C-alpha positions, 0 to 999 in steps of 0.5 A, spaced: 500 500 500 505 504 501 507 504 493 500 506 491 500 512 496 507 514 493 504 513 486 498 518 488 503 523 491 507 523 485 501 524 481 499 530 485 505 533 484 505 532 477 498 535 476 501 541 480 507 542 476 504 541 470 499 547 472 505 551 473 508 549 466 502 551 463 502 558 466 509 558 464 508 556 457 502 562 456 507 567 459 512 565 454 507 566 448 506 573 451 513 574 451 515 571 444 510 576 442 513 582 445 520 580 444 522 581 451 529 577 451 531 578 459 524 576 461 524 570 456 531 567 458 528 567 466 522 564 464 526 559 460 530 557 466 524 556 470 521 552 464 527 547 464 527 547 472 519 544 471 521 540 466 527 537 470 522 535 476 517 532 471 522 528 468 525 525 474 518 524 477 516 520 471 522 515 473 520 515 480 513 513 478 516 507 473 520 505 479 514 505 483 509 501 478 515 496 478 514 495 485 507 494 484 508 489 479 508 493 473 512 490 467 515 495 462 515 491 456 507 489 457 505 496 454 502 503 457 502 504 465 495 507 464 493 500 462 496 496 468 493 502 473 486 501 470 487 493 470 489 493 477 482 497 479 485 503 482 480 508 481 483 514 485 490 512 482 487 512 475 483 518 475 489 522 478 493 519 472 488 521 467 488 528 470 496 528 469 495 526 462 490 531 460 494 536 463 501 534 460 497 534 453 495 541 454 502 543 456 504 539 449 499 543 445 501 550 448 509 548 447 507 546 440 504 553 439 510 556 442 514 552 437 510 555 431 511 562 434 519 561 434 519 558 427 515 564 424 520 569 428 526 565 425 523 566 418 522 573 419 529 574 422 532 570 416 528 574 411 530 581 414 537 578 414 536 577 406 534 584 405 540 587 409 545 583 405 541 585 399 539 577 397 532 578 396 532 577 389 535 570 390 531 564 389 530 559 395 530 552 395 527 548 401 532 543 405 531 536 408 527 539 414 523 544 410 527 550 412 528 555 406 535 556 403 538 562 399 541 559 392 546 564 389 549 563 383 555 567 381 560 565 375 567 568 376 570 570 370 577 571 372 581 571 378 588 575 380 
């Protein structure tokens, strides 16, 4: 029973920190729009701290589940928890999973904002270099690259 209580405690901590992470990701999106680099850097450190704690707790949850009889090669931990008939643990697990998916969606949105900002910076850099008339090709990861063709007729 101690393992079940440990798992409940870990899941409750996850839920709390995932709420914090969702708040941080919301603030990050606002700061990306405002281009406030100092606050963005501090927020990134806070986000990394939260992610580190969540990752460490994920390892602890797996160890606790293994103590309860879970075998990682048998599939998803949520299926094991449901099959064990632990209703309160199942509810906590689902709540944490829902909050994790919310954070993933927020993070993907912020990733798209960052990608857009990088493209805009790239276009501005091209304008400064006078490379706006150059053709563009797409690389393996979908990024644009300028193609310049110059023919050297002679060199000294």
